[in-house]
DOTI-688702 format. One record per residue: residue number from 1; x, y, z of N, C-alpha, C in turn. Coordinates in steps of 0.001 Angstrom, whole numbers, m for minus. Layout:
<rovos>
ROVO     i        nX        nY        nZ       caX       caY       caZ        cX        cY        cZ
ROVO   NUM         X         Y         Z         X         Y         Z         X         Y         Z
...
</rovos>
This chain:
<rovos>
ROVO     i        nX        nY        nZ       caX       caY       caZ        cX        cY        cZ
ROVO     1    170394     66765     57845    169561     65872     58638    169135     66607     59904
ROVO     2    167877     66472     60211    167387     67115     61435    167122     66051     62500
ROVO     3    167285     66478     63727    167062     65587     64851    165797     66038     65553
ROVO     4    164907     65099     65776    163679     65416     66496    163886     65109     67968
ROVO     5    163569     66076     68794    163674     65890     70230    162266     65767     70786
ROVO     6    162032     64657     71448    160733     64437     72067    160842     64801     73535
ROVO     7    159993     65685     74014    160079     66053     75432    159798     64840     76316
ROVO     8    160517     64784     77400    160305     63709     78360    159008     63981     79101
ROVO     9    158129     63006     79086    156859     63140     79792    157049     62682     81231
ROVO    10    156652     63495     82167    156709     63061     83557    155418     62334     83879
ROVO    11    155490     61441     84832    154290     60725     85242    153290     61718     85811
ROVO    12    152042     61502     85515    151037     62353     86158    151136     62218     87675
ROVO    13    150664     63238     88361    150733     63258     89827    150163     61988     90441
ROVO    14    149037     61520     89942    148401     60328     90511    149316     59117     90410
ROVO    15    149897     58912     89239    150783     57765     89039    152000     57839     89950
ROVO    16    152574     59024     90080    153723     59200     90972    153322     58896     92414
ROVO    17    152163     59391     92811    151693     59156     94171    151483     57669     94424
ROVO    18    150800     56992     93510    150526     55570     93696    151836     54790     93783
ROVO    19    152793     55121     92928    154093     54437     92971    154796     54633     94311
ROVO    20    154699     55826     94870    155332     56104     96159    154543     55504     97317
ROVO    21    153245     55402     97168    152354     54948     98230    152349     53429     98400
ROVO    22    152386     52695     97317    152194     51244     97351    153161     50510     98289
ROVO    23    154467     50804     98275    155350     50044     99178    154947     50161    100644
ROVO    24    154592     51334    101092    154190     51520    102486    152799     50931    102724
ROVO    25    151899     51156    101788    150519     50697    101970    150426     49173    101951
ROVO    26    151301     48514    101233    151225     47051    101151    151463     46402    102510
ROVO    27    152119     47099    103427    152291     46558    104775    151048     46789    105634
ROVO    28    150251     47775    105278    149030     48083    106037    147812     47371    105460
ROVO    29    147743     47335    104140    146586     46769    103447    147125     45788    102410
ROVO    30    147318     44534    102795    147974     43600    101889    147202     43298    100606
ROVO    31    145881     43422    100633    145102     43158     99420    144930     44438     98622
ROVO    32    145407     44424     97406    145223     45511     96445    145672     46883     96936
ROVO    33    146910     47018     97373    147370     48335     97828    147329     49389     96724
ROVO    34    147431     48979     95461    147353     49939     94347    145986     50614     94313
ROVO    35    144937     49803     94547    143585     50379     94548    143390     51322     95727
ROVO    36    143933     50948     96884    143815     51813     98060    144530     53134     97808
ROVO    37    145739     53056     97256    146509     54284     96987    145817     55156     95944
ROVO    38    145267     54546     94911    144512     55312     93912    143297     55968     94524
ROVO    39    142613     55233     95380    141446     55777     96080    141858     56946     96977
ROVO    40    142964     56782     97702    143447     57876     98563    143717     59129     97748
ROVO    41    144350     58952     96600    144640     60124     95769    143347     60782     95300
ROVO    42    142448     59962     94751    141239     60495     94126    140237     61069     95129
ROVO    43    140178     60489     96329    139134     60868     97279    139627     61648     98482
ROVO    44    140914     61666     98720    141452     62418     99859    142403     63510     99385
ROVO    45    143441     63135     98677    144454     64104     98252    143837     65203     97384
ROVO    46    142980     64822     96456    142401     65831     95562    141434     66776     96265
ROVO    47    141044     66473     97496    140200     67398     98276    141002     68570     98829
ROVO    48    142320     68461     98769    143195     69494     99317    143454     70527     98225
ROVO    49    142938     71728     98412    143073     72772     97403    144451     73425     97402
ROVO    50    145065     73531     98551    146358     74196     98675    147466     73257     98182
ROVO    51    148217     73690     97171    149230     72826     96545    150323     72400     97517
ROVO    52    150761     73314     98371    151833     72993     99311    151379     71925    100319
ROVO    53    150176     72073    100812    149632     71094    101762    149368     69769    101044
ROVO    54    148864     69830     99817    148600     68603     99053    149874     67780     98900
ROVO    55    150975     68434     98551    152259     67732     98423    152665     67133     99768
ROVO    56    152446     67868    100839    152798     67371    102170    151938     66169    102558
ROVO    57    150649     66202    102244    149767     65069    102537    150219     63842    101745
ROVO    58    150560     64032    100478    151043     62910     99671    152339     62344    100256
ROVO    59    153219     63222    100685    154466     62779    101307    154169     61985    102582
ROVO    60    153269     62498    103390    152922     61813    104631    152364     60421    104387
ROVO    61    151478     60300    103409    150909     58984    103090    152002     58053    102576
ROVO    62    152853     58559    101695    153919     57723    101134    154906     57264    102217
ROVO    63    155183     58133    103187    156166     57800    104220    155588     57000    105374
ROVO    64    154313     57208    105689    153752     56566    106884    152587     55636    106601
ROVO    65    151974     55762    105433    150806     54955    105120    149497     55568    105582
ROVO    66    149557     56740    106178    148348     57462    106594    148541     58951    106297
ROVO    67    147448     59678    106087    147592     61114    105855    148170     61792    107098
ROVO    68    149306     62375    106944    149943     63113    108028    150752     64239    107408
ROVO    69    150931     65287    108164    151738     66423    107711    152574     66890    108895
ROVO    70    153854     66978    108684    154707     67571    109707    154763     69069    109435
ROVO    71    154646     69838    110493    154639     71299    110323    155900     71794    109628
ROVO    72    157013     71118    109819    158263     71542    109179    158205     71404    107656
ROVO    73    157285     70578    107146    157137     70434    105694    156393     71610    105088
ROVO    74    155614     72306    105887    154795     73429    105415    154956     74617    106355
ROVO    75    156166     75158    106439    156431     76195    107439    155622     77480    107252
ROVO    76    155080     77702    106061    154307     78933    105845    152839     78780    106232
ROVO    77    152432     77569    106617    151026     77317    106961    150859     77284    108477
ROVO    78    149712     77738    108934    149448     77723    110367    149073     76295    110795
ROVO    79    149350     75962    112049    148921     74643    112540    147416     74427    112383
ROVO    80    146637     75475    112558    145184     75362    112411    144810     74969    110987
ROVO    81    145483     75553    110004    145206     75234    108606    145573     73786    108308
ROVO    82    146694     73336    108833    147125     71952    108638    146097     70998    109254
ROVO    83    145659     71287    110465    144673     70425    111124    143337     70414    110391
ROVO    84    142907     71558    109890    141671     71623    109098    141786     70725    107869
ROVO    85    142945     70762    107234    143166     69936    106041    143111     68459    106397
ROVO    86    143784     68084    107471    143774     66680    107876    142372     66228    108263
ROVO    87    141599     67106    108887    140203     66776    109198    139416     66522    107916
ROVO    88    139687     67311    106885    138972     67203    105613    139243     65866    104926
ROVO    89    140456     65332    105074    140817     64102    104367    140664     62841    105222
ROVO    90    140340     62996    106494    140282     61842    107393    139232     60813    106971
ROVO    91    137990     61232    106821    136919     60287    106493    137137     59603    105145
ROVO    92    137479     60343    104087    137729     59653    102817    138913     58677    102900
ROVO    93    139918     59031    103688    141079     58151    103837    140685     56847    104521
ROVO    94    139913     56959    105585    139465     55760    106296    138594     54894    105382
ROVO    95    137744     55520    104611    136880     54763    103686    137725     54006    102662
ROVO    96    138760     54638    102143    139635     53975    101160    140361     52792    101773
ROVO    97    140822     52973    102992    141662     51952    103605    140865     50788    104197
ROVO    98    139655     51054    104660    138952     50029    105425    137594     49606    104878
ROVO    99    137104     50259    103854    135823     49811    103298    136055     48553    102474
ROVO   100    135012     47786    102300    135159     46565    101510    135235     46948    100046
ROVO   101    136172     46342     99379    136389     46629     97966    136009     45432     97159
</rovos>
């Protein structure tokens, strides 16, 4: 008898992000926080090309409800690079959080 082993599928990045984002976002945006978090991922997080910074931005949103990055989370990146990234995601983030849906 042979045993079939099915690999465990991990949630796609978007699903993981939305799951982490919703609890914090529901206190900021009580109506449809899932849609806001999905919008943040699709329109802000995905604009970040650098993987290390992208993970930090996702962490910041999940922990604070807004795109933020602590320099200690990305010690190999310059403060200027971090600020450029946050500037890049600011407008899409505001649109997701405050535009009429």
